[in-house]
N, C-alpha and C positions, 0 to 999 in steps of 0.2 A: 504494500500500500504506500502510495506517495503522500506527502504532506497535504492535509486538507486546506491549509491556508493559501495554497498556490492557485493560480488561475486555471491551470489544467491539472486535474487530479484523477488518479485511477487506482483501482484495487482489483486483485484477483484472490479468490478464496477457494480452497479445495477442502471438502469435508467428506469423510467416509465413515460408515458405521451401519448399525442395525436400522432397518426400515421395514415397518410392519412385520411380515412373516419372513423377511429375507434380508438383503443387503443393498445398500445404494451408495453411490458416489455423487456428490453434488459439486458443480463448478459454478461459481458466481463471479461475474466480471462487471465492473462499473467504471464509467468514465464521466467525470463532471467537468463542466466548463463554466467559468464565471466570466461574464462580460460586464465589468464595472461600468457604471454604478448600479445598474438596475436588473440585468438578466442573469439567470442561472439555468443552465441546460444540463441534463443528465440522461445517460443511456445505460441500461442495465440488461444483462442476459443471465438468467439462471437456468441451468440444465441439470436435471436429475436423471442419472443412469441407474435404474432399479433392476435388480435381479431377485425375483421372488419364485417360490415353488410353482405359483400359478402362471408364471410367464415373465418375460422381460419387457421393459418399455423405457422410452426416453421421453421425459416431460420437459418442455421448454417454455419459459415465460420471458417474453421480451417486453421491456417497458421504457418509456421515455417521459421525462418531466421537462416542461418549459415554464419557468416562473419569471414574473415581471413585477418589480416593485415600483409603482408609479410615484409613490411618496412613502414616507414612514407610516402613513395611515391608510394607504390603499394598495392592495397587492392582488395579483392574479396568478392562479396556480392551475396548470393543466397536466393531466396524466393520461397517457395513451398506453394500453397494455394488450398484448396478444398471448394467448395460451394455446399451444398446439394440440393438447389432449381434448379440450372441450371445443376447440376451434372458435373461441370467443374473442372478439375484438371489442375493447371498451375505451371510452373517452369520458373523463370527468373534468369539468372546468369549474373552478371555485373562485369567488371574489370575496376578499376579506376587507371590510371597512372598519377601522378602529375609530369609533365616534369620540371616545375618550378612553384613556387607559383603563382597561377592565370592562369596557362596554364595546362589544363587537357585533357587527351585523355581517352575516354570511349569505351569499347567494350561490347555489350549487346547481349545475346542469350536468346530467349524465346521459350518455347514449351508448347502447350496446348493439352489436351486430354479431351474427353467427355465420361462419364460413360454410357455404353450401358445398356438398359433395359434387365434384365434377369429374368427368372422364379424364380430362386433361389436368393433371395435378398442378401444372403451372398457372392455371386459370384461377385467379383470386376473386371469386364472386362472393360478396357478403350481402346478407339480408338483414334489414333492421329488426332488432329483437325487442328492445324496450327503450323507454325514454323517461327521464324523471327531472323535475324541477323542484327545488326545495329552498327554504330559507330558514335561518336560525338567528335568533337574537340572544346574545349573552350579556347579562347585566350582573355586575359585582356590587354587593352591599358591603359597606365598610362600617364596622362598629367602633 
């Protein structure tokens, strides 16, 4: 792992051990890019190589974060993630507005897609699965 204070930071982690009824190795890689003063980008790939009595499989989760701080009080966070086992692609966009320290307002939009089975494995056709919009208000009482 390189130093987290750098503009370009990365890490590689290998884990091995028991996994359900068998054994698995997991490889996790991350690359973070800071573009001062407002942007942070991150790309992550987690791969699990499982060997179980029921069979072997490889699970991959690919994700990316794009964050933008418009000011100390307003920030935008975006997460895009794909999972090869469930064939789900998801996107979550969140806005955090700090009205006063301890009082936050959040707006969240989520969209999910599922990859449809195609004869041509290179064809990436996704069908919209679900969509959500939510808000949250957080208020801190001080005694």
